[in-house]
N, C-alpha and C positions, 0 to 999 in steps of 0.2 A: 502493500498500498505505500509506496515512496518511490522519488526519484533516487534519495538517497537512504540508503537500509542500509542499516549498521551487518556486515558481514559475521565479524564475531559474535554477535546476537544470534543471527541465522546459523551459526555453528553450535552455538551451546544448545541452540533449540535441536538440530538434529541428534549433538548428542544426550541431547535430555530422552528422547524418544526413542531410542536404541535403548537406553538402559531400562528405562521406564517399563517400555512392552514386554522386554523379557523379566522384568522383576515378579508381572502378572501372574507367569505360572506357577509361582507360588501363594497365589491369594486366592485363597479358596470361593471367595465371591465375586471372583471376574470370569469375566465369559471366555477369558483365552486360560482359564486355571487347567493346569496339565495339559497345555497344547502349545506349548513356544520350546522351543529349541535355547540353549544357553549361550546361542550366538547369534549375532547381527550384522549385516551389513548393511552400508550407509553409500547413500548416489545422491547426484542430482543432474539440472542441466544449465550448463551455461553459468551464471551465479553463484546456484544451488550445488554445482558440481562444483566451482569453486569452495564454496561452503564446506562440503563434505570431506575437502582435504583439512580443514579447523578441527573438524570434528575428529577426526580419526586419528588427528596427531596428540589427541589425549591416553596417553599411555592407562589410564587406569579407570577403563570402560568396557563395555561387552561387545563393541564392534571386532568382528574378527576381520572384514575385507570390508575392500573399497571400489565402488564403480563410479562413471561419469560420463555425462555426454558432454561435450564441447564446451568444458570447464575453463573458466572466464578466472582471469587474476581477481584476486578479492585487497580487501586490506583490514586486518593482516594479511600478510603476504600467501596465498594459497601457495603459490611456487615454493616459499622459504619452508615454508609448512611441511612438504612434499618429502623433505629432507629427515624429518621426524618421525616418518609412517615407514615401517617393516612389514605392514600385515599385506596379504595379497591384494594386489590391484589389478583393474581393467578400465581403462579407459581410451574413448571414442573421441576420435576427430571426422571431420567432413572436408574432404578436399577443397570443396567451392567456398566453405567457410570465409566471409570477408567482416564478421561483426566479431567473431575472436578466431584469428588465424589456427592451424595447425602445430604452429613454432611454440604457442601457448602450451598445449597441450605435452607436447614433447618438453618443453621444458621441467615440469613435472613429473613426466616420469624417469626424464635423467635424475633428478635429484631424489625420486624415490629408493627407500633401500632395503626393497620386498627383496626374497628369496623366489618369489612368483611373482613376476607383473609382466603386463601386456600392455601395447599399445598398437592401437587398430585405426588406419585411415581409409574411410571409407568413400572411392573413388565416384566425385559426382554429389556426395551430398550437400545440403545447406547447413548453415543454422539451427533453425526454424526447422528443418526435416524430423529433427530429433525427439522434438515437442510437438508430432503433425500439424505442422504450418499454423501455428495459434495466429489469431488473428495480429495480436499488437504485438508480437515478432514480427511477421511476415513482413508487417508495414516499417519497421527498423529495416530491413532488407531491400524494399522496395525502394527506402530514400537513400540507401547506399552502394544505390545499383549492382545488387548483386541478388536477385531474386529469383535467377532462371537455373534450372537443371536437367540434365539428361534423364535423372532417375527420379522417380517418384515419394513420396512419405514413405507410403506403404512396404517400398522395394527395402528403405534404409531401416524400418520398422523389424522386420522379417531378418535382415543380417547382422543387427544385435541381440535379439532375442536368439539367432543361433547360437550365437558365443557367452550369454549375461546367463542363460538359465543351465546351461551345464554348467556355468563355471560358479552361478549362485551353489545349486544342488554339489558340488566337489565341497564347496569351501565350509558350506555351513552345515550340508547333512553327511559328509562323508561318505559320499558316493564314489565309489570308485571307479565306476564305469561313466559316470559323467565326467569325471576328471580325464579319463580318454577321449570321448566326445569331447571335450572341449580344445584340448590340443587338436584333436583331428580337424576341427571348425577354423582354425587357427590358421591351418595350414592349407586347408581344402575349399573355403568360403571365397566364391568365386567375387571379384569385386571389392576389393580389400589389401590392403597392405598393412603386414603386420609385422610387429618385433616384440620379441620375448624374451623370458630366461625360465620359462616355467616348465619343472619334468613333474610324472607324477612320484608322489612317494613309494619306498620300496613295497611298505607293507600292502598296496595295494595288488600287489602278487594274487592276494588273495580274494577269491570273489566274493562277493557280498551275500549273506543269505537272502534265499527268495521262499516268500510265504505265498503256498501254491494256494490254497485253499482256506477259508474260516466259515465256520459255519456253526447254524445254533437249532435246535429244534427241541418243542414240547415233548416229555416224556412223565406223564402223570401229570405230578404237584411239583418236579422239577424243571429243568431247562439243560441240557446236555449241549455241551461244544467240543467240537471239533477242529483241528487244524492240524495242516500237512504241510511241511518245507521241502527244500530240495537238497540242505545237506547241515551238520549239525557241526562243522568246524566253528571254532572261536565263539560260538552260543553258550551261554551262560546258565539264562533261564527266562522263564516267559511271567506273566504276570498278567493276569486276567482281572479287568475292569468291567464294572457292570454301570449303568446310571438310568434312571427315570426317565428322562427327559431328553436324554441322545446330547445333552451338554456337560454338563457334571459329571464325571466319573469319579468311581471310589475302587481302591483295588478290591481282593475279595478272595483271591487264591495266588499263591506262585506253583510254577509247576517247572523244576527243575530239569536240564536239559539230559537229553540221554544219547544212547546211541540210534534210538528210532524216530524214522519222519515222522508218524503220525500219532500224534497226541490229542486225549478224549479227558476232559472233567465236567463236574457237573455244579449246577447251580441248587441247592435243594432249597434255597427262599428268594424263590424271583420276585421281582417290584409285581404289585398287582395289575390290570390291564395290560402293560404292556415295560418290558426290561428289554435295553440296551447294550451291548458288549464291544470290547474291544480288547486286542491283545498288544502289550508294552514287550517288545522284544529285546533282550539286553545281553549285550555281545562282551566279552572277556573284557575287551580293551576298556569297558565302560560310556562307550556310546551306545545309543538305543534305535528302534523304531517304534513308531504306531500304527497300527492296521487299520484298517476300514471299519466301519463299525456296523455289527449286526442288529438285526431287529428281530425280538420273538415278541409274539402274541401271547399274552398270558391271563389266565383266569382271572375276573375280578374279586379277588379277594377281602374279605372283613377288613385282615390285619394280615402282613406276611412281617416276618423276621427277616433283616434285611444283613446284618454283620454283629455278631458281639466279636469285642478286639479290647487288648489282646487276650490271646489266649495261648498259653499258659498267662497267668492274669496274677499281680501281688499285693495288688491297694482298689484302684479304680476299675471296673467292668463296663465299656463302653457299648452302649446298646443303642443299633439305629432300628426304627422300624416304621413302614408305610401301613397308613390305613384308610382305606377306600369312601370314610364316611365318619363323621366324627364319632366316638363313641368312649364308653367306660372299659379299662381292660385290667386285669388283677396279675402281677405279678409276681412270680412263685419261685425262690430259688432253695431249693432243698439236697442232702447231701444222699447217697447210695444207699442207705438206710431207712430211707423216704423222712429224716426228720426233716421240717421247716426250720430253714436258717435265716431267712430274709424274706419279706412280703411288702410290698405296695402297690398303692392305685396309682394306674395311669391316665390319664385322658391325653387322648390322641387326634390329632388332626391332620394330614396328610403326612409328611416326612418328617419323622420326630428322632432326637437324639436323648438317652437318657442315661444318667450314668450312677453306677449303684456302688458301694462302698462297700468293702468286700475284706478289708485291709484283718478285721480280727477273726475273721473265721480261718480256723483252720484247715492247713494242708490238706489236698487232694481232691476226690473226683467230686464235680456237683451238676447240678441241672438246673434252666431255668424254665419256665413252663407262663406262658399267657391265655390267659382265658377271660372270656368276655362276661359281661355282665348275669348271662345265665348259667354260668359256669362252665362252659363249652370252651373244650381246649383249644384252642387258636393255631397255635404253634410252640416250639419247643427246642432246645438244643443244650448241649452240653459243655462246658469246662472247666479246668483244670487251676485249682487254686496252687501258687506254690508258697 
């Protein structure tokens, strides 16, 4: 909103957004909860591209890579800031750009200390074609006498995405195959002149694990989940997660990796009406992937016990219940001899989280049951008190 914006503030805004969005992965009430990787890339066009250098130069950030289109010099200097950046970088320029000539981006490229950096000059591309020929930008080109190109904005878009998508998949998602696709695109995309020092890291000799199938089906009152993979190398375990709305997911069981390519697990207490499931696949190097979501239609139960945790438990037992309608429920904890140790009245509406303090109970095996106001058993589970 200004002809003299603060480039430093723009860079700080980009830095803030990268850090903030990554942090939302750990905020339970956020739409992004458990949906965001711990890596971010920062980028922009023209002044935004220059400001992306100011953001990426900050060492204490979640920014793992930088990309930009026809980046312009800024104040403070983006060219100077580049010398403080060792993160992977992909820089685009247009050979017919007279707004910010390619030599500007080449200075930025030369100053980068990254072990994987690339400069791509698209033959015939204009400055504004990277921004889909935005009207305000194009007017500047007309007034500068450089608004003519032998290629279209769509062509520029196709060339940039052919490189940018595999670059980001490799740098942010650790997809080794995407790394090879990226190098191939750098070497073989027609109509570009590229300079790079990138190579694919040695661990990419091991192909990533592929989830071939993931299905769920209702068997009586429980849900059976089945999945197959193409190999078990470098795999640590699977975490099954479930949700009542397909947005907020909670883990409910870990399945250790084995030599098998086929896995089966059960959810004995699915949500009433509908349950959504996904897999978190954890590799030995700490990286993980999340599967597509599987939907299973389930009976409209009065109440369903979703999870009890931790199990074994020392002090507080956390119970999550889902009720189809408001109701009164009696929760009873008793030992293997049937002796009641703790009883409580719960009023449920929708999804409820309840805590039972059991620190004073002696160690052993216990059961928790839930009955409605008529005394009919609705659900039960067992747990171990340490």
